[in-house]
C-alpha positions as CSV (number, residue, x, y, z in Angstrom):
1,P,-88.3,-62.7,-67.3
2,R,-91.5,-61.7,-68.9
3,R,-94.9,-63.4,-68.9
4,K,-98.6,-62.6,-69.5
5,R,-101.3,-62.9,-66.9
6,T,-104.3,-64.3,-68.8
7,G,-106.9,-62.8,-66.4
8,Y,-105.9,-59.3,-67.1
9,Q,-103.8,-59.8,-70.3
10,S,-101.1,-57.7,-68.6
11,E,-97.3,-58.0,-68.9
12,I,-95.1,-58.6,-65.8
13,F,-91.4,-57.6,-65.7
14,L,-88.7,-58.0,-63.1
15,T,-87.2,-54.6,-62.6
16,P,-84.4,-53.1,-60.5
17,Q,-86.4,-50.1,-59.6
18,G,-87.0,-49.4,-55.9
19,G,-90.7,-48.9,-56.2
20,G,-93.5,-46.3,-56.7
21,I,-96.0,-45.5,-59.4
22,E,-95.3,-43.5,-62.5
23,P,-97.3,-43.1,-65.7
24,S,-96.0,-45.0,-68.7
25,S,-95.2,-43.3,-71.9
26,A,-96.9,-46.1,-73.8
27,S,-100.3,-45.4,-75.4
28,G,-103.6,-46.7,-74.2
29,G,-103.7,-45.3,-70.7
30,L,-101.1,-47.7,-69.3
31,I,-99.8,-47.4,-65.8
32,R,-96.5,-49.0,-64.6
33,L,-96.6,-50.2,-61.0
34,W,-93.5,-51.2,-59.1
35,R,-94.0,-53.4,-56.1
36,I,-91.5,-52.4,-53.5
37,K,-90.9,-55.8,-51.9
38,S,-91.0,-58.0,-55.0
39,N,-89.4,-55.6,-57.4
40,I,-92.0,-56.6,-60.0
41,S,-93.5,-54.0,-62.3
42,I,-96.9,-54.7,-63.7
43,V,-98.0,-53.0,-66.8
44,L,-101.8,-52.7,-66.7
45,S,-104.0,-51.2,-69.3
46,M,-106.6,-49.2,-67.4
47,D,-109.4,-50.3,-69.7
48,K,-108.5,-53.9,-69.0
49,V,-108.7,-53.2,-65.3
50,L,-112.1,-51.7,-65.7
51,K,-113.1,-54.7,-67.8
52,A,-111.9,-57.1,-65.2
53,S,-113.9,-55.3,-62.5
54,T,-117.1,-55.1,-64.6
55,Q,-116.8,-58.3,-66.7
56,T,-120.5,-59.1,-66.6
57,A,-123.3,-57.5,-68.5
58,S,-126.9,-57.9,-67.5
59,L,-130.2,-58.0,-69.4
60,I,-133.5,-57.6,-67.7
61,L,-136.7,-58.6,-69.4
62,A,-139.5,-56.2,-68.4
63,A,-141.7,-55.7,-71.4
64,G,-144.8,-57.6,-70.5
65,R,-148.0,-56.2,-69.0
66,G,-148.8,-59.1,-66.7
67,S,-152.4,-60.0,-67.7
68,R,-152.9,-62.1,-64.6
69,M,-152.4,-59.1,-62.3
70,K,-156.0,-58.2,-62.3
71,G,-156.9,-54.6,-61.4
72,F,-153.5,-53.3,-62.3
73,E,-152.8,-51.6,-65.6
74,G,-149.2,-50.6,-65.1
75,N,-146.0,-52.5,-65.8
76,K,-145.9,-55.3,-63.2
77,T,-142.1,-54.8,-62.6
78,L,-143.0,-51.5,-61.0
79,L,-145.3,-53.0,-58.4
80,P,-144.1,-52.1,-54.9
81,L,-142.5,-54.5,-52.5
82,L,-143.3,-52.0,-49.7
83,P,-147.1,-51.4,-50.0
84,G,-148.7,-48.1,-49.1
85,K,-152.4,-47.2,-49.4
86,S,-152.9,-50.5,-51.3
87,P,-150.8,-53.4,-52.5
88,F,-150.6,-51.7,-55.9
89,Q,-149.4,-48.4,-54.4
90,G,-146.2,-48.0,-52.3
91,S,-142.5,-47.8,-52.7
92,R,-139.5,-50.0,-53.6
93,P,-140.5,-51.2,-57.1
94,I,-139.6,-54.8,-57.9
95,L,-137.4,-53.7,-60.8
96,I,-135.3,-51.5,-58.6
97,H,-134.7,-54.4,-56.3
98,V,-133.6,-56.5,-59.2
99,L,-131.2,-53.9,-60.6
100,E,-129.5,-53.5,-57.2
101,S,-129.1,-57.2,-56.8
102,L,-127.3,-57.8,-60.1
103,P,-123.5,-58.0,-60.3
104,P,-121.6,-54.8,-61.3
105,G,-121.4,-54.0,-65.0
106,P,-123.5,-52.6,-67.9
107,K,-127.2,-53.2,-67.8
108,A,-130.1,-53.1,-70.2
109,I,-133.8,-53.4,-69.9
110,V,-136.2,-54.7,-72.5
111,I,-139.3,-52.6,-72.5
112,H,-142.7,-52.4,-74.1
113,H,-145.8,-52.0,-71.9
114,R,-145.8,-48.6,-70.1
115,K,-142.3,-48.1,-71.2
116,E,-142.2,-44.4,-70.2
117,D,-143.0,-45.4,-66.6
118,V,-140.2,-48.0,-66.6
119,I,-137.7,-45.4,-68.0
120,K,-138.7,-42.8,-65.4
121,A,-138.5,-45.3,-62.5
122,T,-135.0,-46.4,-63.5
123,R,-133.6,-43.0,-64.5
124,A,-131.1,-42.9,-61.7
125,F,-129.4,-46.1,-63.0
126,E,-127.0,-46.2,-65.9
127,V,-129.0,-48.5,-68.0
128,E,-129.8,-48.9,-71.7
129,Y,-133.3,-49.5,-73.0
130,F,-134.4,-51.8,-75.9
131,E,-138.0,-51.9,-77.1
132,Q,-139.6,-55.2,-77.9
133,G,-142.0,-53.9,-80.6
134,V,-144.2,-57.0,-80.4
135,L,-144.6,-59.1,-77.3
136,N,-143.3,-62.3,-78.9
137,G,-141.8,-64.3,-76.0
138,T,-138.6,-64.3,-74.0
139,G,-136.6,-65.2,-77.1
140,G,-138.2,-62.2,-78.9
141,A,-137.0,-60.0,-76.0
142,L,-133.5,-61.4,-76.3
143,L,-133.5,-60.7,-80.1
144,A,-134.8,-57.2,-79.5
145,A,-131.7,-56.5,-77.4
146,R,-129.3,-58.0,-80.0
147,S,-127.4,-54.7,-80.5
148,F,-126.7,-54.5,-76.7
149,L,-125.0,-57.9,-77.0
150,E,-123.1,-57.0,-80.1
151,K,-121.5,-53.8,-78.8
152,K,-120.5,-55.0,-75.3
153,V,-117.1,-56.2,-74.5
154,Q,-118.0,-58.2,-71.5
155,D,-117.7,-62.0,-72.0
156,K,-120.4,-63.0,-69.5
157,L,-124.1,-62.1,-69.6
158,I,-126.8,-62.5,-67.0
159,I,-130.4,-62.8,-68.4
160,T,-133.0,-62.2,-65.7
161,M,-136.7,-61.3,-65.3
162,G,-137.9,-57.9,-64.1
163,D,-140.6,-59.5,-61.9
164,I,-138.4,-61.9,-59.9
165,P,-137.2,-59.8,-57.1
166,F,-135.4,-62.0,-54.6
167,V,-132.6,-63.6,-56.5
168,R,-129.5,-63.1,-54.3
169,R,-126.3,-61.5,-55.8
170,S,-124.5,-64.6,-54.5
171,T,-126.8,-66.7,-56.7
172,Y,-126.0,-64.6,-59.7
173,C,-122.3,-65.1,-58.9
174,S,-122.8,-68.8,-58.6
175,L,-124.2,-68.8,-62.1
176,L,-121.2,-67.0,-63.4
177,E,-118.8,-69.3,-61.6
178,K,-120.6,-72.3,-63.0
179,L,-120.4,-70.8,-66.4
180,G,-116.7,-71.4,-66.8
181,A,-116.2,-72.5,-70.4
182,R,-119.9,-73.5,-70.8
183,P,-122.0,-71.5,-73.2
184,L,-125.0,-71.3,-70.9
185,V,-126.1,-72.1,-67.4
186,V,-129.7,-72.4,-66.2
187,L,-130.9,-71.3,-62.8
188,G,-133.2,-74.1,-61.6
189,F,-135.1,-74.8,-58.4
190,K,-137.0,-77.6,-56.7
191,P,-140.5,-76.5,-55.8
192,Q,-142.8,-78.4,-53.5
193,E,-145.3,-78.5,-56.4
194,K,-144.1,-78.2,-60.0
195,K,-147.4,-76.6,-61.1
196,Q,-147.0,-75.5,-64.7
197,Y,-143.3,-74.7,-64.7
198,G,-141.0,-75.9,-67.4
199,V,-138.7,-78.7,-66.2
200,V,-135.0,-79.2,-66.7
201,E,-134.0,-82.4,-68.4
202,T,-130.4,-83.6,-67.8
203,E,-127.9,-86.3,-68.7
204,G,-125.5,-86.4,-65.8
205,E,-124.4,-82.8,-65.2
206,K,-125.5,-81.7,-68.7
207,V,-128.8,-80.0,-69.3
208,T,-130.2,-81.4,-72.6
209,R,-133.4,-79.4,-72.8
210,I,-136.2,-77.6,-70.9
211,I,-139.6,-79.2,-71.3
212,E,-142.7,-77.0,-71.1
213,W,-145.6,-78.1,-68.9
214,K,-147.9,-78.9,-71.8
215,Y,-145.5,-81.6,-72.9
216,W,-144.2,-83.1,-69.6
217,S,-147.7,-83.2,-68.2
218,T,-148.5,-85.9,-70.7
219,Y,-145.6,-88.1,-69.5
220,P,-146.2,-91.2,-67.3
221,R,-146.2,-90.4,-63.6
222,E,-142.9,-92.2,-63.0
223,R,-141.2,-90.1,-65.7
224,Q,-142.7,-86.9,-64.3
225,A,-141.4,-87.7,-60.8
226,Q,-137.9,-88.0,-62.2
227,L,-138.0,-84.4,-63.5
228,R,-137.6,-82.6,-60.2
229,V,-135.8,-79.4,-61.2
230,C,-137.8,-76.6,-62.7
231,N,-136.6,-73.6,-64.8
232,S,-136.6,-70.2,-63.2
233,G,-136.2,-68.3,-66.5
234,I,-132.8,-66.9,-65.4
235,Y,-129.6,-67.7,-67.1
236,A,-125.9,-66.9,-67.4
237,A,-124.3,-67.1,-70.9
238,R,-121.1,-66.6,-72.7
239,R,-121.9,-63.5,-74.9
240,K,-120.0,-64.6,-78.0
241,E,-121.5,-68.1,-77.9
242,L,-124.9,-66.7,-77.4
243,M,-124.5,-64.4,-80.4
244,R,-123.7,-67.4,-82.6
245,Y,-127.0,-69.0,-81.7
246,L,-129.3,-65.9,-82.0
247,P,-129.8,-66.4,-85.8
248,L,-130.9,-70.0,-85.1
249,L,-133.2,-68.8,-82.4
250,A,-134.7,-66.3,-84.8
251,Q,-135.7,-69.2,-87.1
252,K,-137.3,-71.3,-84.4
253,S,-140.7,-69.6,-83.9
254,H,-143.7,-71.2,-82.2
255,K,-147.4,-70.5,-82.9
256,V,-149.1,-69.7,-79.6
257,L,-152.8,-69.1,-78.9
258,K,-153.4,-66.1,-76.6
259,E,-156.4,-64.3,-75.2
260,N,-156.4,-60.5,-75.7
261,D,-159.4,-58.3,-74.9
262,G,-161.7,-61.3,-75.3
263,R,-160.2,-62.3,-78.6
264,T,-158.1,-65.4,-79.3
265,L,-155.0,-64.6,-81.3
266,H,-152.4,-66.7,-83.0
267,I,-149.0,-65.2,-81.9
268,E,-145.6,-66.1,-83.2
269,E,-143.3,-66.4,-80.3
270,F,-139.6,-67.2,-79.6
271,F,-138.4,-69.0,-76.4
272,I,-135.0,-68.6,-74.7
273,T,-135.4,-72.2,-73.6
274,D,-134.9,-73.3,-77.2
275,L,-131.2,-72.2,-76.9
276,V,-130.6,-75.0,-74.4
277,E,-131.7,-77.7,-76.9
278,L,-129.9,-76.1,-79.8
279,M,-126.6,-75.9,-77.9
280,A,-127.0,-79.4,-76.5
281,R,-127.6,-80.9,-79.9
282,D,-124.2,-79.4,-81.0
283,G,-122.5,-81.2,-78.2
284,L,-122.1,-78.1,-75.9
285,H,-122.3,-78.5,-72.2
286,V,-125.2,-76.5,-70.7
287,G,-125.0,-76.3,-67.0
288,C,-127.4,-75.8,-64.1
289,V,-127.3,-74.2,-60.7
290,I,-130.0,-74.9,-58.1
291,A,-131.5,-71.9,-56.2
292,E,-131.4,-72.2,-52.4
293,D,-135.2,-72.0,-52.0
294,E,-138.4,-71.7,-54.0
295,D,-139.1,-68.1,-52.8
296,E,-135.8,-66.8,-54.2
297,V,-137.0,-67.4,-57.8
298,M,-140.7,-66.6,-57.2
299,G,-142.2,-64.5,-60.0
300,V,-144.8,-61.8,-59.2
301,D,-147.4,-62.8,-61.7
302,D,-150.7,-62.3,-59.9
303,F,-152.3,-60.6,-56.9
304,Q,-151.6,-63.5,-54.6
305,S,-147.9,-63.6,-55.5
306,L,-147.7,-59.9,-55.0
307,I,-149.0,-60.1,-51.4
308,K,-146.5,-63.0,-50.7
309,A,-143.6,-60.9,-52.2
310,Q,-144.5,-58.0,-50.0
311,E,-144.6,-60.3,-46.9
312,I,-141.2,-61.7,-47.8
313,F,-139.7,-58.2,-48.3
314,A,-141.1,-57.2,-44.9
315,R,-139.3,-60.1,-43.3
316,I,-136.0,-59.3,-45.1
317,E,-136.2,-55.6,-44.0
318,R,-136.7,-56.4,-40.3
């Protein structure tokens, strides 16, 4: 009998052979393995095996300067978790910690501010770099890495932030597990105080949209209290489904007022969060996973959060 295993897309045959391993004469680097006890030979394409073991690609957004990190001119993803002479000087950059926490598979970093420093710091990793020419939001960063998404064969994609160091690998794996046939899964969390985070709106188990603070802050208090889950800015996505929605995202810009060197500028930005609403409107099931604790998804945005991150890292390393 002959059948196909959908996980590896391999063929299985019952054979009379006694066992052993021998190269197949077929093309494509196939290997024929005979299991001694079961007398089953499995024809596996080596590139399929490699794909199965590295089926997730990861994209890290690390382009921004971090204007709230007063007194630091570098890229905030390179700030140290292990301080030295000062909190701004030390070892174990945040970005390195993020890279080592991600699942196996190809990785890319979106860069802009002090890009040469980011490339130098991550030189030991097999990563690709994509420059976000204009700092035009998280959606703009995703669009800047479109060619990375187009050329990869991995079906699953992690999108994470270069300044959120403590997301566990098990949490990334939970996102991927939840993904299933869904096009997108949001990593949420339940903070003690919602501050100015975006909140996750749901209908049953389906995420319908992510609402920014400037909108939900105008809601009646009762409605605000119902919106308990906040958005971490980290996602898992089906690559092919994501590619279908990038042209729609590219058409959905927002005019944002930003301060830059004392000047108020009108910036056209794109938000990854818009993907949630676009997919939900088409009837697709966007999922959500809740992080174990608030610290796991803490972003290092200012000096106070940097000190806290260094304290957390010191506890982890004890």
